[in-house]
Structures are given as structure tokens and as C-alpha cells.
mmCIF file as Biopython writes it, N, C-alpha, C and O atoms, coordinates in Angstrom:
data_model
#
loop_
_atom_site.group_PDB
_atom_site.id
_atom_site.type_symbol
_atom_site.label_atom_id
_atom_site.label_alt_id
_atom_site.label_comp_id
_atom_site.label_asym_id
_atom_site.label_entity_id
_atom_site.label_seq_id
_atom_site.pdbx_PDB_ins_code
_atom_site.Cartn_x
_atom_site.Cartn_y
_atom_site.Cartn_z
_atom_site.occupancy
_atom_site.B_iso_or_equiv
_atom_site.auth_seq_id
_atom_site.auth_asym_id
_atom_site.pdbx_PDB_model_num
ATOM 1   N N  . MET A ? 1  ? 66.577 114.105 107.418 1.0 0.0 1  A 1 
ATOM 2   C CA . MET A ? 1  ? 65.432 114.012 108.273 1.0 0.0 1  A 1 
ATOM 3   C C  . MET A ? 1  ? 65.678 114.845 109.524 1.0 0.0 1  A 1 
ATOM 4   O O  . MET A ? 1  ? 66.811 115.011 109.975 1.0 0.0 1  A 1 
ATOM 5   N N  . ARG A ? 2  ? 64.594 115.355 110.061 1.0 0.0 2  A 1 
ATOM 6   C CA . ARG A ? 2  ? 64.694 116.120 111.302 1.0 0.0 2  A 1 
ATOM 7   C C  . ARG A ? 2  ? 65.044 115.192 112.462 1.0 0.0 2  A 1 
ATOM 8   O O  . ARG A ? 2  ? 64.750 113.997 112.415 1.0 0.0 2  A 1 
ATOM 9   N N  . PRO A ? 3  ? 65.668 115.739 113.500 1.0 0.0 3  A 1 
ATOM 10  C CA . PRO A ? 3  ? 65.972 114.902 114.665 1.0 0.0 3  A 1 
ATOM 11  C C  . PRO A ? 3  ? 64.696 114.429 115.363 1.0 0.0 3  A 1 
ATOM 12  O O  . PRO A ? 3  ? 63.658 115.087 115.298 1.0 0.0 3  A 1 
ATOM 13  N N  . ILE A ? 4  ? 64.790 113.303 116.016 1.0 0.0 4  A 1 
ATOM 14  C CA . ILE A ? 4  ? 63.707 112.801 116.850 1.0 0.0 4  A 1 
ATOM 15  C C  . ILE A ? 4  ? 63.837 113.498 118.194 1.0 0.0 4  A 1 
ATOM 16  O O  . ILE A ? 4  ? 64.920 113.512 118.780 1.0 0.0 4  A 1 
ATOM 17  N N  . ASN A ? 5  ? 62.739 114.081 118.698 1.0 0.0 5  A 1 
ATOM 18  C CA . ASN A ? 5  ? 62.835 114.756 119.988 1.0 0.0 5  A 1 
ATOM 19  C C  . ASN A ? 5  ? 62.030 114.009 121.050 1.0 0.0 5  A 1 
ATOM 20  O O  . ASN A ? 5  ? 61.273 113.091 120.736 1.0 0.0 5  A 1 
ATOM 21  N N  . ASN A ? 6  ? 62.200 114.410 122.294 1.0 0.0 6  A 1 
ATOM 22  C CA . ASN A ? 6  ? 61.565 113.716 123.417 1.0 0.0 6  A 1 
ATOM 23  C C  . ASN A ? 6  ? 60.048 113.661 123.319 1.0 0.0 6  A 1 
ATOM 24  O O  . ASN A ? 6  ? 59.448 112.712 123.824 1.0 0.0 6  A 1 
ATOM 25  N N  . ALA A ? 7  ? 59.408 114.631 122.696 1.0 0.0 7  A 1 
ATOM 26  C CA . ALA A ? 7  ? 57.951 114.630 122.571 1.0 0.0 7  A 1 
ATOM 27  C C  . ALA A ? 7  ? 57.463 113.428 121.751 1.0 0.0 7  A 1 
ATOM 28  O O  . ALA A ? 7  ? 56.357 112.936 121.971 1.0 0.0 7  A 1 
ATOM 29  N N  . HIS A ? 8  ? 58.280 112.962 120.817 1.0 0.0 8  A 1 
ATOM 30  C CA . HIS A ? 8  ? 57.888 111.827 119.978 1.0 0.0 8  A 1 
ATOM 31  C C  . HIS A ? 8  ? 57.803 110.525 120.770 1.0 0.0 8  A 1 
ATOM 32  O O  . HIS A ? 8  ? 57.077 109.609 120.384 1.0 0.0 8  A 1 
ATOM 33  N N  . ILE A ? 9  ? 58.541 110.441 121.870 1.0 0.0 9  A 1 
ATOM 34  C CA . ILE A ? 9  ? 58.581 109.206 122.663 1.0 0.0 9  A 1 
ATOM 35  C C  . ILE A ? 9  ? 58.386 109.507 124.147 1.0 0.0 9  A 1 
ATOM 36  O O  . ILE A ? 9  ? 59.006 108.875 125.003 1.0 0.0 9  A 1 
ATOM 37  N N  . ALA A ? 10 ? 57.530 110.467 124.442 1.0 0.0 10 A 1 
ATOM 38  C CA . ALA A ? 10 ? 57.368 110.973 125.808 1.0 0.0 10 A 1 
ATOM 39  C C  . ALA A ? 10 ? 56.724 109.979 126.771 1.0 0.0 10 A 1 
ATOM 40  O O  . ALA A ? 10 ? 56.879 110.128 127.983 1.0 0.0 10 A 1 
ATOM 41  N N  . GLU A ? 11 ? 56.018 108.985 126.281 1.0 0.0 11 A 1 
ATOM 42  C CA . GLU A ? 11 ? 55.310 108.045 127.142 1.0 0.0 11 A 1 
ATOM 43  C C  . GLU A ? 11 ? 55.582 106.619 126.679 1.0 0.0 11 A 1 
ATOM 44  O O  . GLU A ? 11 ? 55.892 106.388 125.510 1.0 0.0 11 A 1 
ATOM 45  N N  . PRO A ? 12 ? 55.463 105.656 127.606 1.0 0.0 12 A 1 
ATOM 46  C CA . PRO A ? 12 ? 55.589 104.248 127.196 1.0 0.0 12 A 1 
ATOM 47  C C  . PRO A ? 12 ? 54.548 103.909 126.130 1.0 0.0 12 A 1 
ATOM 48  O O  . PRO A ? 12 ? 53.395 104.330 126.224 1.0 0.0 12 A 1 
ATOM 49  N N  . GLY A ? 13 ? 54.952 103.162 125.140 1.0 0.0 13 A 1 
ATOM 50  C CA . GLY A ? 13 ? 54.042 102.772 124.073 1.0 0.0 13 A 1 
ATOM 51  C C  . GLY A ? 13 ? 54.154 103.617 122.818 1.0 0.0 13 A 1 
ATOM 52  O O  . GLY A ? 13 ? 53.577 103.271 121.787 1.0 0.0 13 A 1 
ATOM 53  N N  . LEU A ? 14 ? 54.895 104.732 122.890 1.0 0.0 14 A 1 
ATOM 54  C CA . LEU A ? 14 ? 55.124 105.559 121.703 1.0 0.0 14 A 1 
ATOM 55  C C  . LEU A ? 14 ? 56.474 105.180 121.111 1.0 0.0 14 A 1 
ATOM 56  O O  . LEU A ? 14 ? 57.430 104.913 121.840 1.0 0.0 14 A 1 
ATOM 57  N N  . ALA A ? 15 ? 56.545 105.158 119.787 1.0 0.0 15 A 1 
ATOM 58  C CA . ALA A ? 15 ? 57.789 104.778 119.127 1.0 0.0 15 A 1 
ATOM 59  C C  . ALA A ? 15 ? 57.941 105.535 117.815 1.0 0.0 15 A 1 
ATOM 60  O O  . ALA A ? 15 ? 56.963 105.928 117.180 1.0 0.0 15 A 1 
ATOM 61  N N  . VAL A ? 16 ? 59.183 105.724 117.435 1.0 0.0 16 A 1 
ATOM 62  C CA . VAL A ? 16 ? 59.513 106.281 116.134 1.0 0.0 16 A 1 
ATOM 63  C C  . VAL A ? 16 ? 60.260 105.191 115.378 1.0 0.0 16 A 1 
ATOM 64  O O  . VAL A ? 16 ? 61.233 104.631 115.884 1.0 0.0 16 A 1 
ATOM 65  N N  . VAL A ? 17 ? 59.805 104.894 114.172 1.0 0.0 17 A 1 
ATOM 66  C CA . VAL A ? 17 ? 60.444 103.865 113.357 1.0 0.0 17 A 1 
ATOM 67  C C  . VAL A ? 17 ? 60.988 104.539 112.105 1.0 0.0 17 A 1 
ATOM 68  O O  . VAL A ? 17 ? 60.260 105.218 111.381 1.0 0.0 17 A 1 
ATOM 69  N N  . GLU A ? 18 ? 62.264 104.342 111.866 1.0 0.0 18 A 1 
ATOM 70  C CA . GLU A ? 18 ? 62.879 104.861 110.656 1.0 0.0 18 A 1 
ATOM 71  C C  . GLU A ? 18 ? 63.316 103.661 109.833 1.0 0.0 18 A 1 
ATOM 72  O O  . GLU A ? 18 ? 64.056 102.803 110.313 1.0 0.0 18 A 1 
ATOM 73  N N  . VAL A ? 19 ? 62.859 103.607 108.603 1.0 0.0 19 A 1 
ATOM 74  C CA . VAL A ? 19 ? 63.109 102.469 107.729 1.0 0.0 19 A 1 
ATOM 75  C C  . VAL A ? 19 ? 64.026 102.916 106.598 1.0 0.0 19 A 1 
ATOM 76  O O  . VAL A ? 19 ? 63.837 103.985 106.017 1.0 0.0 19 A 1 
ATOM 77  N N  . ALA A ? 20 ? 65.007 102.100 106.296 1.0 0.0 20 A 1 
ATOM 78  C CA . ALA A ? 20 ? 65.879 102.343 105.145 1.0 0.0 20 A 1 
ATOM 79  C C  . ALA A ? 20 ? 65.791 101.131 104.227 1.0 0.0 20 A 1 
ATOM 80  O O  . ALA A ? 20 ? 65.851 99.990  104.687 1.0 0.0 20 A 1 
ATOM 81  N N  . ALA A ? 21 ? 65.648 101.379 102.937 1.0 0.0 21 A 1 
ATOM 82  C CA . ALA A ? 21 ? 65.533 100.293 101.961 1.0 0.0 21 A 1 
ATOM 83  C C  . ALA A ? 21 ? 66.052 100.772 100.609 1.0 0.0 21 A 1 
ATOM 84  O O  . ALA A ? 21 ? 66.500 101.909 100.465 1.0 0.0 21 A 1 
ATOM 85  N N  . ALA A ? 22 ? 65.982 99.900  99.646  1.0 0.0 22 A 1 
ATOM 86  C CA . ALA A ? 22 ? 66.471 100.223 98.313  1.0 0.0 22 A 1 
ATOM 87  C C  . ALA A ? 22 ? 65.454 100.990 97.471  1.0 0.0 22 A 1 
ATOM 88  O O  . ALA A ? 22 ? 65.830 101.659 96.508  1.0 0.0 22 A 1 
ATOM 89  N N  . ASP A ? 23 ? 64.152 100.899 97.827  1.0 0.0 23 A 1 
ATOM 90  C CA . ASP A ? 23 ? 63.146 101.548 96.988  1.0 0.0 23 A 1 
ATOM 91  C C  . ASP A ? 23 ? 61.918 101.963 97.803  1.0 0.0 23 A 1 
ATOM 92  O O  . ASP A ? 23 ? 61.703 101.486 98.917  1.0 0.0 23 A 1 
ATOM 93  N N  . ASP A ? 24 ? 61.123 102.859 97.224  1.0 0.0 24 A 1 
ATOM 94  C CA . ASP A ? 24 ? 59.900 103.346 97.864  1.0 0.0 24 A 1 
ATOM 95  C C  . ASP A ? 24 ? 58.918 102.214 98.139  1.0 0.0 24 A 1 
ATOM 96  O O  . ASP A ? 24 ? 58.292 102.184 99.198  1.0 0.0 24 A 1 
ATOM 97  N N  . GLU A ? 25 ? 58.779 101.300 97.215  1.0 0.0 25 A 1 
ATOM 98  C CA . GLU A ? 25 ? 57.819 100.210 97.357  1.0 0.0 25 A 1 
ATOM 99  C C  . GLU A ? 25 ? 58.070 99.422  98.643  1.0 0.0 25 A 1 
ATOM 100 O O  . GLU A ? 25 ? 57.124 99.055  99.341  1.0 0.0 25 A 1 
ATOM 101 N N  . THR A ? 26 ? 59.316 99.165  98.952  1.0 0.0 26 A 1 
ATOM 102 C CA . THR A ? 26 ? 59.659 98.389  100.144 1.0 0.0 26 A 1 
ATOM 103 C C  . THR A ? 26 ? 59.331 99.143  101.418 1.0 0.0 26 A 1 
ATOM 104 O O  . THR A ? 26 ? 58.736 98.563  102.326 1.0 0.0 26 A 1 
ATOM 105 N N  . VAL A ? 27 ? 59.698 100.416 101.521 1.0 0.0 27 A 1 
ATOM 106 C CA . VAL A ? 27 ? 59.435 101.156 102.762 1.0 0.0 27 A 1 
ATOM 107 C C  . VAL A ? 27 ? 57.938 101.359 102.975 1.0 0.0 27 A 1 
ATOM 108 O O  . VAL A ? 27 ? 57.469 101.298 104.111 1.0 0.0 27 A 1 
ATOM 109 N N  . PHE A ? 28 ? 57.183 101.598 101.915 1.0 0.0 28 A 1 
ATOM 110 C CA . PHE A ? 28 ? 55.739 101.761 102.077 1.0 0.0 28 A 1 
ATOM 111 C C  . PHE A ? 28 ? 55.060 100.426 102.420 1.0 0.0 28 A 1 
ATOM 112 O O  . PHE A ? 28 ? 54.061 100.413 103.139 1.0 0.0 28 A 1 
ATOM 113 N N  . ALA A ? 29 ? 55.585 99.319  101.919 1.0 0.0 29 A 1 
ATOM 114 C CA . ALA A ? 29 ? 55.038 98.004  102.273 1.0 0.0 29 A 1 
ATOM 115 C C  . ALA A ? 29 ? 55.262 97.726  103.761 1.0 0.0 29 A 1 
ATOM 116 O O  . ALA A ? 29 ? 54.374 97.195  104.428 1.0 0.0 29 A 1 
ATOM 117 N N  . LEU A ? 30 ? 56.418 98.072  104.280 1.0 0.0 30 A 1 
ATOM 118 C CA . LEU A ? 30 ? 56.684 97.873  105.703 1.0 0.0 30 A 1 
ATOM 119 C C  . LEU A ? 30 ? 55.795 98.786  106.549 1.0 0.0 30 A 1 
ATOM 120 O O  . LEU A ? 30 ? 55.275 98.361  107.581 1.0 0.0 30 A 1 
ATOM 121 N N  . GLN A ? 31 ? 55.619 100.025 106.123 1.0 0.0 31 A 1 
ATOM 122 C CA . GLN A ? 31 ? 54.736 100.938 106.841 1.0 0.0 31 A 1 
ATOM 123 C C  . GLN A ? 31 ? 53.306 100.388 106.881 1.0 0.0 31 A 1 
ATOM 124 O O  . GLN A ? 31 ? 52.636 100.474 107.910 1.0 0.0 31 A 1 
ATOM 125 N N  . GLU A ? 32 ? 52.850 99.833  105.779 1.0 0.0 32 A 1 
ATOM 126 C CA . GLU A ? 32 ? 51.509 99.249  105.721 1.0 0.0 32 A 1 
ATOM 127 C C  . GLU A ? 32 ? 51.389 98.061  106.680 1.0 0.0 32 A 1 
ATOM 128 O O  . GLU A ? 32 ? 50.361 97.891  107.335 1.0 0.0 32 A 1 
ATOM 129 N N  . LEU A ? 33 ? 52.423 97.256  106.759 1.0 0.0 33 A 1 
ATOM 130 C CA . LEU A ? 33 ? 52.433 96.127  107.685 1.0 0.0 33 A 1 
ATOM 131 C C  . LEU A ? 33 ? 52.359 96.614  109.134 1.0 0.0 33 A 1 
ATOM 132 O O  . LEU A ? 33 ? 51.609 96.055  109.934 1.0 0.0 33 A 1 
ATOM 133 N N  . LEU A ? 34 ? 53.124 97.642  109.477 1.0 0.0 34 A 1 
ATOM 134 C CA . LEU A ? 34 ? 53.078 98.204  110.827 1.0 0.0 34 A 1 
ATOM 135 C C  . LEU A ? 34 ? 51.684 98.737  111.155 1.0 0.0 34 A 1 
ATOM 136 O O  . LEU A ? 34 ? 51.215 98.604  112.285 1.0 0.0 34 A 1 
ATOM 137 N N  . ALA A ? 35 ? 51.030 99.335  110.172 1.0 0.0 35 A 1 
ATOM 138 C CA . ALA A ? 35 ? 49.700 99.920  110.380 1.0 0.0 35 A 1 
ATOM 139 C C  . ALA A ? 35 ? 48.637 98.871  110.692 1.0 0.0 35 A 1 
ATOM 140 O O  . ALA A ? 35 ? 47.584 99.210  111.233 1.0 0.0 35 A 1 
ATOM 141 N N  . THR A ? 36 ? 48.890 97.613  110.364 1.0 0.0 36 A 1 
ATOM 142 C CA . THR A ? 36 ? 47.937 96.556  110.704 1.0 0.0 36 A 1 
ATOM 143 C C  . THR A ? 36 ? 48.048 96.144  112.160 1.0 0.0 36 A 1 
ATOM 144 O O  . THR A ? 36 ? 47.169 95.459  112.683 1.0 0.0 36 A 1 
ATOM 145 N N  . GLN A ? 37 ? 49.136 96.561  112.826 1.0 0.0 37 A 1 
ATOM 146 C CA . GLN A ? 37 ? 49.393 96.119  114.197 1.0 0.0 37 A 1 
ATOM 147 C C  . GLN A ? 37 ? 49.138 97.180  115.263 1.0 0.0 37 A 1 
ATOM 148 O O  . GLN A ? 37 ? 48.863 96.841  116.414 1.0 0.0 37 A 1 
ATOM 149 N N  . CYS A ? 38 ? 49.224 98.453  114.897 1.0 0.0 38 A 1 
ATOM 150 C CA . CYS A ? 38 ? 49.067 99.522  115.892 1.0 0.0 38 A 1 
ATOM 151 C C  . CYS A ? 38 ? 48.676 100.815 115.185 1.0 0.0 38 A 1 
ATOM 152 O O  . CYS A ? 38 ? 48.709 100.908 113.958 1.0 0.0 38 A 1 
ATOM 153 N N  . ALA A ? 39 ? 48.302 101.813 115.993 1.0 0.0 39 A 1 
ATOM 154 C CA . ALA A ? 39 ? 47.978 103.128 115.430 1.0 0.0 39 A 1 
ATOM 155 C C  . ALA A ? 39 ? 49.273 103.748 114.912 1.0 0.0 39 A 1 
ATOM 156 O O  . ALA A ? 39 ? 50.322 103.625 115.544 1.0 0.0 39 A 1 
ATOM 157 N N  . ILE A ? 40 ? 49.196 104.405 113.776 1.0 0.0 40 A 1 
ATOM 158 C CA . ILE A ? 40 ? 50.399 104.930 113.130 1.0 0.0 40 A 1 
ATOM 159 C C  . ILE A ? 40 ? 50.116 106.285 112.506 1.0 0.0 40 A 1 
ATOM 160 O O  . ILE A ? 40 ? 49.059 106.504 111.913 1.0 0.0 40 A 1 
ATOM 161 N N  . ALA A ? 41 ? 51.066 107.182 112.647 1.0 0.0 41 A 1 
ATOM 162 C CA . ALA A ? 41 ? 51.036 108.428 111.887 1.0 0.0 41 A 1 
ATOM 163 C C  . ALA A ? 41 ? 51.896 108.157 110.664 1.0 0.0 41 A 1 
ATOM 164 O O  . ALA A ? 41 ? 53.121 108.267 110.707 1.0 0.0 41 A 1 
ATOM 165 N N  . ALA A ? 42 ? 51.244 107.809 109.595 1.0 0.0 42 A 1 
ATOM 166 C CA . ALA A ? 42 ? 51.940 107.345 108.397 1.0 0.0 42 A 1 
ATOM 167 C C  . ALA A ? 42 ? 52.605 108.494 107.650 1.0 0.0 42 A 1 
ATOM 168 O O  . ALA A ? 42 ? 52.125 109.627 107.654 1.0 0.0 42 A 1 
ATOM 169 N N  . ALA A ? 43 ? 53.712 108.170 107.017 1.0 0.0 43 A 1 
ATOM 170 C CA . ALA A ? 43 ? 54.403 109.120 106.153 1.0 0.0 43 A 1 
ATOM 171 C C  . ALA A ? 43 ? 53.851 108.982 104.740 1.0 0.0 43 A 1 
ATOM 172 O O  . ALA A ? 43 ? 53.449 107.893 104.330 1.0 0.0 43 A 1 
ATOM 173 N N  . ASP A ? 44 ? 53.832 110.076 104.003 1.0 0.0 44 A 1 
ATOM 174 C CA . ASP A ? 44 ? 53.348 110.003 102.626 1.0 0.0 44 A 1 
ATOM 175 C C  . ASP A ? 44 ? 54.451 110.263 101.614 1.0 0.0 44 A 1 
ATOM 176 O O  . ASP A ? 44 ? 54.212 110.256 100.406 1.0 0.0 44 A 1 
ATOM 177 N N  . ARG A ? 45 ? 55.658 110.491 102.112 1.0 0.0 45 A 1 
ATOM 178 C CA . ARG A ? 45 ? 56.785 110.678 101.193 1.0 0.0 45 A 1 
ATOM 179 C C  . ARG A ? 45 ? 58.045 110.118 101.826 1.0 0.0 45 A 1 
ATOM 180 O O  . ARG A ? 45 ? 58.109 109.887 103.033 1.0 0.0 45 A 1 
ATOM 181 N N  . THR A ? 46 ? 59.035 109.909 100.989 1.0 0.0 46 A 1 
ATOM 182 C CA . THR A ? 46 ? 60.296 109.342 101.449 1.0 0.0 46 A 1 
ATOM 183 C C  . THR A ? 46 ? 61.417 110.349 101.229 1.0 0.0 46 A 1 
ATOM 184 O O  . THR A ? 46 ? 61.259 111.346 100.526 1.0 0.0 46 A 1 
ATOM 185 N N  . ILE A ? 47 ? 62.536 110.060 101.843 1.0 0.0 47 A 1 
ATOM 186 C CA . ILE A ? 47 ? 63.756 110.842 101.662 1.0 0.0 47 A 1 
ATOM 187 C C  . ILE A ? 47 ? 64.746 109.936 100.933 1.0 0.0 47 A 1 
ATOM 188 O O  . ILE A ? 47 ? 64.908 108.773 101.300 1.0 0.0 47 A 1 
ATOM 189 N N  . HIS A ? 48 ? 65.395 110.455 99.921  1.0 0.0 48 A 1 
ATOM 190 C CA . HIS A ? 48 ? 66.391 109.678 99.171  1.0 0.0 48 A 1 
ATOM 191 C C  . HIS A ? 48 ? 67.778 110.194 99.535  1.0 0.0 48 A 1 
ATOM 192 O O  . HIS A ? 48 ? 68.218 111.230 99.037  1.0 0.0 48 A 1 
ATOM 193 N N  . GLU A ? 49 ? 68.466 109.452 100.418 1.0 0.0 49 A 1 
ATOM 194 C CA . GLU A ? 49 ? 69.785 109.868 100.891 1.0 0.0 49 A 1 
ATOM 195 C C  . GLU A ? 49 ? 70.541 108.678 101.393 1.0 0.0 49 A 1 
ATOM 196 O O  . GLU A ? 49 ? 70.031 108.148 102.380 1.0 0.0 49 A 1 
ATOM 197 N N  . PRO A ? 50 ? 71.492 108.211 100.997 1.0 0.0 50 A 1 
ATOM 198 C CA . PRO A ? 50 ? 71.546 107.090 100.077 1.0 0.0 50 A 1 
ATOM 199 C C  . PRO A ? 50 ? 70.475 106.062 100.400 1.0 0.0 50 A 1 
ATOM 200 O O  . PRO A ? 50 ? 70.144 105.814 101.560 1.0 0.0 50 A 1 
ATOM 201 N N  . GLY A ? 51 ? 69.967 105.495 99.378  1.0 0.0 51 A 1 
ATOM 202 C CA . GLY A ? 51 ? 68.833 104.601 99.548  1.0 0.0 51 A 1 
ATOM 203 C C  . GLY A ? 51 ? 67.570 105.406 99.790  1.0 0.0 51 A 1 
ATOM 204 O O  . GLY A ? 51 ? 67.529 106.606 99.518  1.0 0.0 51 A 1 
ATOM 205 N N  . VAL A ? 52 ? 66.562 104.760 100.290 1.0 0.0 52 A 1 
ATOM 206 C CA . VAL A ? 52 ? 65.271 105.393 100.544 1.0 0.0 52 A 1 
ATOM 207 C C  . VAL A ? 52 ? 64.990 105.283 102.040 1.0 0.0 52 A 1 
ATOM 208 O O  . VAL A ? 52 ? 65.134 104.214 102.633 1.0 0.0 52 A 1 
ATOM 209 N N  . ARG A ? 53 ? 64.587 106.401 102.640 1.0 0.0 53 A 1 
ATOM 210 C CA . ARG A ? 53 ? 64.279 106.412 104.068 1.0 0.0 53 A 1 
ATOM 211 C C  . ARG A ? 53 ? 62.864 106.928 104.284 1.0 0.0 53 A 1 
ATOM 212 O O  . ARG A ? 53 ? 62.372 107.795 103.562 1.0 0.0 53 A 1 
ATOM 213 N N  . LEU A ? 54 ? 62.231 106.362 105.303 1.0 0.0 54 A 1 
ATOM 214 C CA . LEU A ? 54 ? 60.886 106.766 105.681 1.0 0.0 54 A 1 
ATOM 215 C C  . LEU A ? 54 ? 60.813 106.714 107.206 1.0 0.0 54 A 1 
ATOM 216 O O  . LEU A ? 54 ? 61.329 105.783 107.825 1.0 0.0 54 A 1 
ATOM 217 N N  . ARG A ? 55 ? 60.178 107.706 107.804 1.0 0.0 55 A 1 
ATOM 218 C CA . ARG A ? 55 ? 59.996 107.728 109.257 1.0 0.0 55 A 1 
ATOM 219 C C  . ARG A ? 55 ? 58.504 107.768 109.557 1.0 0.0 55 A 1 
ATOM 220 O O  . ARG A ? 55 ? 57.767 108.560 108.970 1.0 0.0 55 A 1 
ATOM 221 N N  . CYS A ? 56 ? 58.065 106.918 110.466 1.0 0.0 56 A 1 
ATOM 222 C CA . CYS A ? 56 ? 56.668 106.946 110.909 1.0 0.0 56 A 1 
ATOM 223 C C  . CYS A ? 56 ? 56.625 106.851 112.429 1.0 0.0 56 A 1 
ATOM 224 O O  . CYS A ? 56 ? 57.565 106.382 113.071 1.0 0.0 56 A 1 
ATOM 225 N N  . TYR A ? 57 ? 55.520 107.304 112.977 1.0 0.0 57 A 1 
ATOM 226 C CA . TYR A ? 57 ? 55.336 107.381 114.415 1.0 0.0 57 A 1 
ATOM 227 C C  . TYR A ? 57 ? 54.254 106.397 114.825 1.0 0.0 57 A 1 
ATOM 228 O O  . TYR A ? 57 ? 53.167 106.386 114.247 1.0 0.0 57 A 1 
ATOM 229 N N  . LEU A ? 58 ? 54.550 105.566 115.828 1.0 0.0 58 A 1 
ATOM 230 C CA . LEU A ? 58 ? 53.634 104.526 116.259 1.0 0.0 58 A 1 
ATOM 231 C C  . LEU A ? 58 ? 53.115 104.793 117.661 1.0 0.0 58 A 1 
ATOM 232 O O  . LEU A ? 58 ? 53.821 105.342 118.506 1.0 0.0 58 A 1 
ATOM 233 N N  . ASP A ? 59 ? 51.879 104.400 117.894 1.0 0.0 59 A 1 
ATOM 234 C CA . ASP A ? 59 ? 51.306 104.410 119.226 1.0 0.0 59 A 1 
ATOM 235 C C  . ASP A ? 59 ? 50.834 102.985 119.498 1.0 0.0 59 A 1 
ATOM 236 O O  . ASP A ? 59 ? 49.759 102.581 119.056 1.0 0.0 59 A 1 
ATOM 237 N N  . LEU A ? 60 ? 51.643 102.238 120.223 1.0 0.0 60 A 1 
ATOM 238 C CA . LEU A ? 60 ? 51.355 100.837 120.487 1.0 0.0 60 A 1 
ATOM 239 C C  . LEU A ? 60 ? 50.202 100.651 121.463 1.0 0.0 60 A 1 
ATOM 240 O O  . LEU A ? 60 ? 49.713 99.534  121.638 1.0 0.0 60 A 1 
ATOM 241 N N  . ARG A ? 61 ? 49.765 101.722 122.094 1.0 0.0 61 A 1 
ATOM 242 C CA . ARG A ? 61 ? 48.672 101.655 123.072 1.0 0.0 61 A 1 
ATOM 243 C C  . ARG A ? 61 ? 47.312 101.622 122.392 1.0 0.0 61 A 1 
ATOM 244 O O  . ARG A ? 61 ? 46.320 101.246 123.018 1.0 0.0 61 A 1 
ATOM 245 N N  . GLN A ? 62 ? 47.247 102.006 121.125 1.0 0.0 62 A 1 
ATOM 246 C CA . GLN A ? 62 ? 45.965 102.102 120.409 1.0 0.0 62 A 1 
ATOM 247 C C  . GLN A ? 62 ? 45.886 101.060 119.313 1.0 0.0 62 A 1 
ATOM 248 O O  . GLN A ? 62 ? 46.899 100.656 118.742 1.0 0.0 62 A 1 
ATOM 249 N N  . GLN A ? 63 ? 44.685 100.638 119.034 1.0 0.0 63 A 1 
ATOM 250 C CA . GLN A ? 63 ? 44.433 99.710  117.932 1.0 0.0 63 A 1 
ATOM 251 C C  . GLN A ? 63 ? 44.538 100.487 116.613 1.0 0.0 63 A 1 
ATOM 252 O O  . GLN A ? 63 ? 44.301 101.695 116.590 1.0 0.0 63 A 1 
ATOM 253 N N  . PRO A ? 64 ? 44.887 99.809  115.527 1.0 0.0 64 A 1 
ATOM 254 C CA . PRO A ? 64 ? 44.919 100.475 114.231 1.0 0.0 64 A 1 
ATOM 255 C C  . PRO A ? 64 ? 43.542 100.927 113.813 1.0 0.0 64 A 1 
ATOM 256 O O  . PRO A ? 64 ? 42.538 100.349 114.228 1.0 0.0 64 A 1 
ATOM 257 N N  . ASP A ? 65 ? 43.489 101.975 112.982 1.0 0.0 65 A 1 
ATOM 258 C CA . ASP A ? 65 ? 42.210 102.448 112.429 1.0 0.0 65 A 1 
ATOM 259 C C  . ASP A ? 65 ? 41.633 101.338 111.552 1.0 0.0 65 A 1 
ATOM 260 O O  . ASP A ? 65 ? 42.350 100.699 110.782 1.0 0.0 65 A 1 
ATOM 261 N N  . ALA A ? 66 ? 40.351 101.129 111.682 1.0 0.0 66 A 1 
ATOM 262 C CA . ALA A ? 66 ? 39.691 100.087 110.881 1.0 0.0 66 A 1 
ATOM 263 C C  . ALA A ? 66 ? 39.140 100.663 109.617 1.0 0.0 66 A 1 
ATOM 264 O O  . ALA A ? 66 ? 38.550 99.940  108.814 1.0 0.0 66 A 1 
#
């Protein structure tokens, strides 16, 4: 995965979440759960290095898309 840079977390309320799990189903389920709580730039693919990794970007200042 690419490094997280300052632009990703430049203001209060912005966050980067990196999830590691045993399978794609688990990381996408967690991403879906996060999307119910805040605005999210969702990932559509995972990285397999050991296990499964997914990175998504959150904006806690905004409501999730309805």
C-alpha cells in the first residue's frame, strides 16, 4: 500500500483506516459498517499481503450518503 501522507489527515475529522483480516468478505463488511456512520471514500479492491488489507478514507464531519 502507498504511504499515508499529511493531505489525507490535514484537518480534524479526517481519518485513514487500514483494516487487516483473513478474507475479503470481512474487510468489506467492516467498510460497509463504517459507511453507515460517516462519509467514506470506499475502496473497491483489497491487497493480499499476508492476509487481506483494505484502506479507506473517512470524513467524520459529514453524514454518510443516503
